[in-house]
C-alpha positions as CSV (number, residue, x, y, z in Angstrom):
1,M,9.9,-37.2,25.6
2,K,11.9,-35.4,23.0
3,T,15.1,-37.3,22.0
4,K,16.0,-36.1,18.5
5,K,17.6,-32.7,17.9
6,T,16.5,-30.2,15.4
7,A,18.9,-28.2,13.2
8,I,18.4,-25.2,10.9
9,I,20.9,-24.9,8.1
10,T,21.1,-22.1,5.6
11,G,22.8,-22.3,2.3
12,A,22.0,-26.1,2.4
13,G,20.9,-26.7,-1.2
14,Q,24.3,-28.0,-2.4
15,G,28.0,-28.1,-1.5
16,I,29.1,-27.7,2.1
17,G,25.7,-26.9,3.4
18,L,24.1,-30.0,1.9
19,A,27.0,-32.2,3.1
20,I,26.5,-30.9,6.7
21,A,22.8,-31.6,6.4
22,E,23.5,-35.2,5.3
23,K,26.0,-35.7,8.1
24,L,23.5,-34.5,10.7
25,A,20.7,-36.6,9.1
26,A,22.9,-39.7,9.5
27,Q,23.0,-38.8,13.2
28,S,19.1,-38.7,13.4
29,V,18.8,-34.9,13.5
30,N,15.6,-33.4,12.2
31,L,16.3,-30.6,9.6
32,V,14.9,-27.3,8.4
33,L,16.9,-26.5,5.3
34,N,17.2,-23.2,3.5
35,D,18.7,-22.1,0.2
36,L,18.1,-19.1,-2.0
37,E,17.0,-21.3,-4.9
38,G,13.7,-23.1,-4.2
39,G,14.5,-26.0,-6.5
40,L,17.7,-26.8,-4.7
41,T,16.1,-26.5,-1.3
42,H,13.3,-28.9,-2.1
43,E,15.6,-31.3,-3.8
44,A,17.9,-31.3,-0.8
45,C,15.0,-32.2,1.5
46,K,13.9,-35.0,-0.7
47,R,17.4,-36.4,-0.8
48,I,17.7,-36.3,3.0
49,S,14.3,-38.0,3.4
50,H,15.0,-40.7,0.8
51,H,18.5,-41.6,1.9
52,Y,18.4,-41.1,5.7
53,G,14.7,-41.4,6.6
54,M,14.8,-38.1,8.5
55,S,12.4,-35.2,8.4
56,A,13.7,-32.3,6.3
57,I,11.5,-29.3,5.7
58,P,12.4,-26.8,3.0
59,V,12.3,-23.0,3.7
60,P,13.7,-21.4,0.5
61,G,14.6,-17.7,0.2
62,D,17.1,-15.1,1.1
63,A,18.6,-16.2,4.4
64,S,19.3,-12.6,5.5
65,S,15.6,-11.7,5.1
66,E,13.7,-11.0,8.3
67,Q,10.7,-12.9,7.0
68,V,12.8,-16.0,6.0
69,I,14.6,-16.0,9.4
70,E,11.2,-15.8,11.2
71,T,9.9,-18.7,9.1
72,L,12.9,-20.9,9.7
73,I,12.5,-20.5,13.5
74,K,8.7,-21.0,13.4
75,T,9.0,-24.0,11.1
76,A,11.5,-25.7,13.5
77,I,9.3,-25.0,16.6
78,S,6.0,-26.0,15.0
79,N,7.2,-29.2,13.5
80,F,9.8,-30.4,15.9
81,G,9.4,-28.4,19.1
82,S,12.9,-26.9,19.5
83,V,15.8,-25.2,17.8
84,D,18.8,-27.2,19.0
85,I,21.4,-26.4,16.3
86,V,21.7,-23.5,13.9
87,I,24.3,-23.5,11.1
88,A,24.6,-20.1,9.4
89,N,26.2,-21.3,6.2
90,A,24.6,-19.0,3.6
91,G,27.0,-16.5,2.1
92,I,27.9,-14.7,-1.1
93,T,31.2,-14.1,-2.7
94,L,31.6,-11.1,-5.1
95,F,35.1,-10.8,-6.4
96,G,36.6,-7.4,-7.3
97,G,39.7,-5.3,-7.0
98,F,39.7,-2.7,-4.2
99,F,39.9,0.4,-6.3
100,D,37.0,-0.6,-8.5
101,Y,34.8,-2.3,-6.0
102,S,31.2,-0.9,-6.0
103,R,29.3,0.2,-3.0
104,E,26.4,-1.9,-4.3
105,D,28.5,-5.1,-4.2
106,F,30.0,-4.2,-0.8
107,M,26.6,-3.7,0.8
108,E,25.3,-6.9,-0.7
109,V,28.2,-9.0,0.7
110,S,27.7,-7.3,4.1
111,R,24.0,-7.7,4.1
112,I,24.0,-11.5,3.4
113,N,27.2,-12.5,5.1
114,Q,27.2,-10.3,8.2
115,A,23.6,-9.1,8.8
116,G,22.1,-12.5,7.8
117,T,24.3,-14.3,10.2
118,F,23.8,-11.8,13.0
119,F,20.0,-11.7,12.9
120,L,19.6,-15.5,12.4
121,T,21.7,-15.9,15.5
122,Q,19.6,-13.4,17.4
123,A,16.4,-15.1,16.5
124,A,17.7,-18.6,17.4
125,A,19.3,-17.5,20.6
126,K,16.0,-16.1,21.8
127,I,14.5,-19.6,21.6
128,M,17.6,-21.5,22.8
129,K,18.0,-19.4,26.0
130,D,14.6,-20.8,27.3
131,Q,15.4,-24.4,26.4
132,P,16.8,-26.7,29.2
133,A,19.6,-27.9,26.9
134,G,20.4,-24.5,25.4
135,G,21.8,-25.0,21.9
136,A,24.7,-24.9,19.5
137,I,25.4,-22.3,16.8
138,L,27.9,-22.6,14.0
139,Y,29.1,-20.1,11.4
140,T,30.8,-20.7,8.1
141,S,33.8,-18.4,7.6
142,S,36.8,-18.8,5.3
143,V,40.5,-18.9,5.3
144,T,40.4,-15.5,3.6
145,A,39.5,-14.2,7.1
146,H,43.0,-15.2,8.1
147,Q,45.2,-14.7,5.0
148,S,44.8,-12.2,2.2
149,H,43.5,-13.4,-1.2
150,E,43.4,-11.2,-4.3
151,N,40.1,-9.5,-5.2
152,L,38.4,-10.7,-2.0
153,A,38.8,-7.7,0.4
154,A,35.1,-7.2,1.1
155,Y,34.4,-10.9,1.4
156,A,37.3,-11.4,3.7
157,M,36.2,-8.5,5.8
158,S,32.7,-10.0,6.2
159,K,34.1,-13.4,7.2
160,A,36.5,-12.0,9.7
161,A,33.5,-10.1,11.1
162,I,31.4,-13.1,11.8
163,E,34.4,-14.9,13.5
164,M,34.6,-11.9,15.9
165,L,30.9,-12.1,16.4
166,A,31.1,-15.7,17.5
167,K,33.9,-14.8,19.9
168,N,32.1,-11.8,21.3
169,L,28.8,-13.5,21.8
170,V,30.4,-16.0,24.2
171,L,29.9,-13.3,26.9
172,E,26.2,-13.3,26.5
173,L,25.4,-16.8,25.3
174,A,27.6,-19.1,27.3
175,P,25.7,-18.4,30.6
176,L,22.5,-19.4,28.8
177,G,23.9,-22.8,27.7
178,I,24.4,-21.7,24.1
179,R,27.7,-22.5,22.4
180,I,28.9,-20.7,19.3
181,N,31.8,-21.5,17.0
182,T,33.0,-21.0,13.5
183,I,34.5,-23.2,10.8
184,A,36.8,-21.6,8.2
185,P,37.2,-23.8,5.1
186,G,40.0,-23.5,2.7
187,A,40.0,-24.7,-0.9
188,T,37.2,-27.2,-1.2
189,I,35.9,-29.2,-4.1
190,T,32.2,-28.1,-4.6
191,N,29.8,-27.8,-7.5
192,R,31.1,-24.3,-8.1
193,T,34.8,-24.9,-7.8
194,I,34.9,-28.2,-9.8
195,S,33.7,-26.2,-12.9
196,D,37.2,-24.8,-13.1
197,P,39.3,-27.5,-14.8
198,E,42.5,-26.2,-13.1
199,Y,41.1,-25.9,-9.6
200,V,42.1,-29.3,-8.2
201,K,45.5,-29.2,-9.9
202,I,46.3,-25.7,-8.6
203,W,45.1,-26.3,-5.0
204,S,46.6,-29.7,-4.8
205,K,50.0,-28.1,-5.4
206,L,49.4,-25.3,-3.0
207,T,47.9,-27.3,-0.1
208,P,50.5,-29.0,2.2
209,V,48.5,-32.2,2.6
210,G,48.4,-32.6,-1.2
211,S,44.8,-31.9,-2.2
212,P,41.9,-29.5,-1.5
213,A,39.2,-30.6,0.9
214,N,36.0,-32.3,-0.2
215,V,32.6,-31.3,1.3
216,E,32.6,-34.3,3.6
217,D,35.8,-33.1,5.3
218,I,34.1,-29.8,6.2
219,A,30.9,-31.5,7.2
220,A,32.7,-33.8,9.6
221,A,34.2,-30.8,11.4
222,A,30.9,-29.0,11.5
223,A,29.1,-32.0,12.9
224,F,31.6,-32.3,15.7
225,L,31.4,-28.7,16.8
226,V,27.6,-28.8,17.1
227,S,27.6,-32.1,18.9
228,D,27.7,-32.9,22.6
229,A,31.2,-34.1,22.2
230,A,32.3,-30.5,21.8
231,R,30.3,-29.3,24.8
232,H,33.4,-27.5,26.2
233,I,34.3,-25.6,23.0
234,T,32.8,-22.2,22.3
235,G,34.0,-18.9,20.8
236,Q,36.5,-20.7,18.6
237,T,37.3,-20.9,14.8
238,L,38.5,-24.1,13.3
239,I,40.4,-23.7,10.1
240,I,40.0,-26.6,7.7
241,D,42.5,-26.0,4.9
242,G,45.0,-28.9,4.7
243,G,47.6,-26.6,6.2
244,W,47.4,-23.8,3.6
245,T,47.2,-20.9,6.1
246,A,50.4,-22.2,7.7
247,V,52.4,-21.4,4.6
248,S,49.8,-19.4,2.5
249,P,51.2,-19.7,-1.1
250,S,49.1,-17.6,-3.5
251,P,47.2,-19.3,-6.3
252,Y,48.3,-16.4,-8.5
253,G,52.0,-17.1,-8.2
């Protein structure tokens, strides 16, 4: 009899995605992990197996690719027998002012953030709808879907789009036992942001609780929303920003 759940997580090689993977591994969830960079994907899986003793299978590649999405689903089914949780965390941020923003950058942000999320959801839901326990899907959005941020118009647009996707899909997925929610992190200390020596100082001043989030803060919220404890929550976005969107001071002054 199957007792352990299986989760697919994209963008899981580092940062928030890896923290979510570790949180779920600590709860005895089997994992299929994806990241664009093969080295990061394999290293994440080794880390999970070593520290938590859980199965973690790497599927590196572009998370918006039809082939990668198909491989993620097939890998979960063939190795663990189900797709219980899907976390569409992979995304790309391409900064640029509105008047100079290129069509190429716009299409790339849309392809990865919107199309990748949409079609991974579609593929997973086709499996989940035939499972007795249904499933749980989670998107990673951003506070920029709620408050404006300089040079992020296209990115913000893509994140607002996936929040609306989660809300809209409640109509079709809830009757099938599939829940779908979104987290919207604010300023978070990750491998990328910590490279800026002023990041923590600036966002500690701007964030009402006095500091930016760490990846474990985001992972804890994500793990809750895909757990059975959140069985009556669907179509929602949880903003995790230490209160920033309540007051929304700009980092640019």
